C-alpha positions as CSV (number, residue, x, y, z in Angstrom):
1,X,85.5,-59.5,-52.5
2,X,86.5,-58.0,-49.2
3,X,89.9,-58.7,-47.9
4,X,90.1,-60.3,-44.3
5,X,92.7,-59.0,-41.9
6,X,94.4,-62.5,-42.0
7,X,94.8,-62.0,-45.7
8,X,95.9,-58.5,-45.3
9,X,98.8,-59.2,-42.9
10,X,99.8,-62.3,-44.9
11,X,100.2,-60.0,-48.0
12,X,102.4,-57.5,-46.1
13,X,104.6,-60.1,-44.1
14,X,104.5,-63.3,-46.3
15,X,103.5,-65.4,-43.4
16,X,100.9,-66.2,-40.8
17,X,100.5,-63.2,-38.5
18,X,98.7,-63.5,-35.1
19,X,97.6,-60.6,-33.0
20,X,98.4,-60.9,-29.3
21,X,97.2,-58.5,-26.6
22,X,99.0,-56.7,-23.9
23,X,98.3,-54.1,-21.3
24,X,99.8,-50.5,-21.3
25,X,98.2,-49.7,-17.9
26,X,96.1,-46.9,-19.4
27,X,92.6,-45.7,-18.3
28,X,90.0,-43.5,-20.1
29,X,88.8,-39.9,-19.8
30,X,85.2,-41.1,-19.3
31,X,86.5,-43.1,-16.3
32,X,88.8,-40.8,-14.4
33,X,86.5,-37.8,-14.4
34,X,88.2,-35.8,-17.1
35,X,85.1,-36.2,-19.3
36,X,82.9,-38.6,-17.2
37,X,82.9,-41.5,-14.9
38,X,81.9,-45.2,-15.1
39,X,83.2,-45.7,-18.6
40,X,81.1,-46.8,-21.6
41,X,77.9,-48.7,-20.2
42,X,79.0,-52.0,-21.9
43,X,82.6,-51.9,-20.6
44,X,83.5,-54.0,-17.6
45,X,85.9,-52.7,-14.9
46,X,88.8,-54.5,-16.6
47,X,88.0,-52.8,-19.9
48,X,88.7,-55.2,-22.7
49,X,91.5,-56.7,-20.7
50,X,89.9,-60.0,-19.8
51,X,92.5,-62.1,-21.8
52,X,95.8,-60.0,-21.0
53,X,98.9,-60.8,-19.3
54,X,99.7,-58.9,-15.9
55,X,100.3,-55.2,-16.7
56,X,103.0,-55.2,-13.9
57,X,105.3,-57.2,-16.2
58,X,107.6,-55.4,-18.6
59,X,106.2,-55.1,-22.3
60,X,108.5,-57.9,-23.5
61,X,107.6,-60.2,-20.7
62,X,103.9,-59.5,-21.4
63,X,104.7,-60.3,-25.2
64,X,106.3,-63.6,-24.3
65,X,103.3,-64.5,-22.0
66,X,100.8,-63.6,-24.7
67,X,102.7,-65.8,-27.1
68,X,102.2,-68.8,-24.8
69,X,98.5,-68.3,-24.6
70,X,98.1,-68.7,-28.5
71,X,101.1,-71.2,-28.8
72,X,98.7,-74.3,-29.4
73,X,96.9,-72.6,-32.2
74,X,100.3,-71.9,-33.9
75,X,102.3,-75.0,-33.0
76,X,102.1,-76.3,-36.6
77,X,103.0,-73.0,-38.3
78,X,106.7,-72.8,-38.9
79,X,106.9,-69.0,-40.0
80,X,105.0,-66.8,-38.0
81,X,105.0,-63.1,-36.7
82,X,103.0,-61.2,-34.2
83,X,101.1,-57.9,-34.1
84,X,101.3,-56.6,-30.5
85,X,97.8,-55.2,-29.5
86,X,97.6,-52.6,-26.9
87,X,94.1,-53.3,-26.2
88,X,92.9,-52.3,-23.0
89,X,91.3,-48.9,-22.4
90,X,92.6,-45.8,-24.1
91,X,96.4,-46.3,-25.1
92,X,97.1,-42.9,-26.3
93,X,95.8,-41.4,-23.0
94,X,98.5,-40.9,-20.4
95,X,102.2,-40.0,-20.2
96,X,103.1,-39.7,-24.0
97,X,106.7,-40.3,-23.4
98,X,106.2,-43.4,-21.3
99,X,103.5,-44.8,-24.0
100,X,106.0,-44.2,-26.8
101,X,108.7,-46.1,-25.0
102,X,106.2,-49.0,-24.4
103,X,105.3,-48.9,-28.1
104,X,108.9,-48.9,-29.0
105,X,109.8,-51.8,-26.7
106,X,107.0,-53.9,-28.2
107,X,108.4,-53.4,-31.7
108,X,111.8,-54.5,-30.5
109,X,110.5,-57.8,-29.1
110,X,111.3,-61.0,-30.9
111,X,109.2,-62.0,-34.0
112,X,107.0,-58.8,-33.6
113,X,106.2,-57.3,-36.9
114,X,104.2,-54.4,-35.7
115,X,101.8,-52.9,-33.2
116,X,98.2,-52.1,-33.0
117,X,97.2,-49.3,-30.6
118,X,93.5,-49.2,-29.5
119,X,92.3,-45.6,-28.4
120,X,89.5,-43.0,-28.5
121,X,89.3,-40.4,-31.4
122,X,89.5,-37.5,-28.8
123,X,92.7,-38.8,-27.2
124,X,95.1,-38.4,-30.1
125,X,97.2,-35.3,-29.7
126,X,99.3,-34.0,-32.5
127,X,102.4,-34.8,-30.3
128,X,101.5,-38.4,-29.7
129,X,100.7,-38.8,-33.5
130,X,104.2,-37.5,-34.2
131,X,105.7,-39.9,-31.8
132,X,103.7,-42.9,-33.3
133,X,104.6,-41.8,-36.9
134,X,108.3,-42.0,-36.1
135,X,107.7,-45.7,-35.3
136,X,106.6,-46.6,-38.8
137,X,110.3,-46.9,-39.7
138,X,110.6,-49.8,-37.2
139,X,107.4,-51.7,-38.2
140,X,103.8,-51.8,-39.0
141,X,101.6,-49.4,-37.1
142,X,97.8,-49.7,-36.7
143,X,95.6,-47.2,-34.9
144,X,92.1,-48.5,-33.9
145,X,89.6,-45.9,-33.0
146,X,86.5,-46.7,-30.9
147,X,83.6,-45.0,-32.6
148,X,80.8,-47.6,-32.2
149,X,78.1,-45.3,-33.6
150,X,77.6,-42.1,-35.3
151,X,74.2,-41.5,-33.7
152,X,75.0,-38.8,-31.2
153,X,71.9,-39.5,-29.0
154,X,73.1,-43.2,-28.7
155,X,76.6,-41.9,-27.9
156,X,75.4,-39.8,-25.2
157,X,73.2,-42.7,-23.6
158,X,76.3,-45.2,-23.7
159,X,78.6,-42.5,-22.2
160,X,81.0,-42.4,-24.9
161,X,81.8,-38.9,-24.0
162,X,83.3,-37.8,-27.3
163,X,81.7,-36.5,-30.6
164,X,81.5,-37.6,-34.2
165,X,83.6,-34.5,-35.0
166,X,86.3,-35.9,-32.8
167,X,86.3,-39.0,-34.9
168,X,86.4,-37.2,-38.3
169,X,89.1,-35.0,-37.1
170,X,91.2,-37.9,-35.7
171,X,91.0,-39.8,-39.1
172,X,92.0,-36.7,-41.1
173,X,94.9,-35.7,-38.8
174,X,96.2,-39.3,-38.7
175,X,96.0,-39.4,-42.5
176,X,97.8,-36.2,-42.8
177,X,100.5,-37.0,-40.3
178,X,101.6,-40.4,-42.0
179,X,99.9,-42.4,-44.7
180,X,101.6,-45.5,-43.5
181,X,99.4,-45.7,-40.4
182,X,96.7,-48.2,-40.9
183,X,93.3,-46.9,-39.4
184,X,90.7,-49.2,-38.1
185,X,87.3,-48.1,-36.8
186,X,85.3,-50.0,-34.2
187,X,81.5,-50.2,-34.9
188,X,79.0,-51.9,-32.6
189,X,75.7,-53.4,-33.7
190,X,72.7,-53.5,-31.3
191,X,73.4,-50.5,-29.2
192,X,70.3,-49.6,-27.1
193,X,67.5,-47.9,-29.0
194,X,69.3,-48.2,-32.5
195,X,67.4,-49.5,-35.4
196,X,68.7,-51.0,-38.5
197,X,69.0,-47.5,-40.4
198,X,71.1,-46.2,-37.5
199,X,73.5,-49.1,-37.6
200,X,73.8,-48.9,-41.5
201,X,74.2,-45.1,-41.3
202,X,77.3,-45.6,-39.0
203,X,78.7,-47.8,-41.7
204,X,78.1,-45.3,-44.4
205,X,79.4,-42.4,-42.3
206,X,82.7,-44.4,-41.8
207,X,83.1,-45.4,-45.4
208,X,82.3,-41.7,-46.4
209,X,85.0,-40.4,-44.1
210,X,87.5,-42.8,-45.5
211,X,86.7,-41.8,-49.0
212,X,87.0,-38.1,-48.0
213,X,90.6,-38.9,-46.7
214,X,91.7,-40.4,-50.0
215,X,90.7,-44.0,-49.5
216,X,93.3,-46.3,-50.9
217,X,93.9,-50.1,-50.9
218,X,95.0,-51.3,-47.4
219,X,94.7,-47.8,-45.9
220,X,91.7,-48.4,-43.8
221,X,90.0,-51.1,-41.9
222,X,86.7,-51.7,-40.1
223,X,85.7,-53.9,-37.0
224,X,82.1,-54.8,-36.4
225,X,80.9,-56.5,-33.3
226,X,77.5,-57.3,-31.7
227,X,76.8,-55.7,-28.4
228,X,77.0,-58.3,-25.6
229,X,76.2,-57.9,-22.1
230,X,78.8,-58.4,-19.4
231,X,78.1,-59.0,-15.8
232,X,78.8,-56.0,-13.6
233,X,78.2,-53.3,-16.2
234,X,75.5,-50.7,-16.5
235,X,74.2,-52.5,-19.6
236,X,73.7,-55.6,-17.4
237,X,71.6,-53.6,-15.1
238,X,69.5,-52.4,-18.1
239,X,69.2,-56.2,-19.3
240,X,68.2,-57.5,-15.9
241,X,65.5,-54.9,-15.7
242,X,64.3,-55.9,-19.3
243,X,65.1,-52.5,-20.6
244,X,67.6,-53.9,-23.2
245,X,67.2,-56.9,-25.5
246,X,70.3,-58.0,-27.5
247,X,70.4,-59.0,-31.0
248,X,69.6,-62.5,-32.1
249,X,72.2,-64.3,-34.2
250,X,70.1,-64.3,-37.3
251,X,69.3,-60.7,-37.0
252,X,73.0,-59.8,-36.5
253,X,73.9,-61.9,-39.4
254,X,71.5,-60.0,-41.7
255,X,72.7,-56.7,-40.4
256,X,76.3,-57.6,-41.1
257,X,75.4,-58.8,-44.5
258,X,73.8,-55.7,-45.6
259,X,76.8,-53.6,-43.9
260,X,79.4,-55.4,-46.0
261,X,77.5,-54.5,-49.2
262,X,78.1,-50.9,-48.1
263,X,81.7,-51.2,-47.6
264,X,84.3,-50.5,-50.4
265,X,86.2,-53.7,-51.2
266,X,89.4,-51.6,-50.4
267,X,88.5,-51.5,-46.8
268,X,90.1,-54.4,-44.7
269,X,87.6,-56.3,-42.7
270,X,89.2,-56.9,-39.4
271,X,86.2,-58.5,-37.5
272,X,82.6,-59.4,-37.9
273,X,81.9,-60.8,-34.4
274,X,83.0,-59.9,-30.9
275,X,84.9,-62.3,-28.5
276,X,83.4,-62.0,-25.0
277,X,85.0,-63.5,-21.8
278,X,82.6,-66.4,-21.2
279,X,82.9,-66.1,-17.4
280,X,81.5,-62.5,-17.6
281,X,78.9,-63.1,-20.3
282,X,75.3,-62.6,-19.5
283,X,73.7,-62.3,-22.9
284,X,73.3,-63.3,-25.7
285,X,74.7,-66.9,-25.3
286,X,75.3,-67.3,-29.0
287,X,78.3,-64.9,-28.6
288,X,80.0,-67.6,-26.7
289,X,80.4,-69.9,-29.8
290,X,82.8,-67.7,-31.8
291,X,83.4,-70.8,-34.3
292,X,79.7,-71.2,-35.1
293,X,79.2,-67.5,-35.6
294,X,82.3,-67.2,-37.9
295,X,81.2,-70.5,-39.9
296,X,77.8,-68.9,-40.5
297,X,79.5,-65.7,-41.8
298,X,81.7,-67.7,-44.2
299,X,78.6,-68.6,-46.2
300,X,78.4,-65.0,-47.2
301,X,81.1,-65.3,-49.7
302,X,81.9,-61.7,-49.4
303,X,85.5,-62.2,-48.1
């Protein structure tokens, strides 16, 4: 059976570990004109930062505020630690020394066991990798790569502005730099124009990449999410013009079920559904009921 991220963290830290999100104040090269403008078509102007503390606060202040946001969920858990998730936009893109200091500060905050850094495969220089590697002596380090699809035509359409080669190269370089870094790949099902074979091929390509880089237990992870429509995005314009139709729950459920069959059991399953901000969600509405979606996936008995 596949390991969930909850079980994965518990095995490492011997207690409940909760992921809390903060903002490093980054942007993306497909937003600032370096590679493109507007960002990916599904990304809102706030990126994935709809549940984040104020980025004007210090890192440790953000961490404490983020803890308060999940306090009710954890009030009956005596022993707990936190993974600080640098979630919004591209968190290895910018002044590398400033970013390094922010990562380091997060690791020094109370009850923090590690950090998770969301980024793009084309924004991981050798120098930032060396800096990140040096932090492995202080805590758990996770790098999350936004791939979404290995269909290059789809990648062009969604304005990803990086190639599959960038992804394969990033995984290889991370692995060579420091095997202690846990690599997680983000995949999205239901992207415009993609069929079942496109989505499953992306899964196969990621698994193959991992195996080519000496897949071992606990080395790699995968996040799968459905594509949802947020108000104010390019994708929302397509949806309103009836040029895009999101996946139905049953359709998505069956896709994930097949995908899990393709994923090596040594790969950690970090996510099987997205969590959109309800105030911005345009479609599909089933995404708003995360508990219902997760309960349905529990019937798979695959993790």
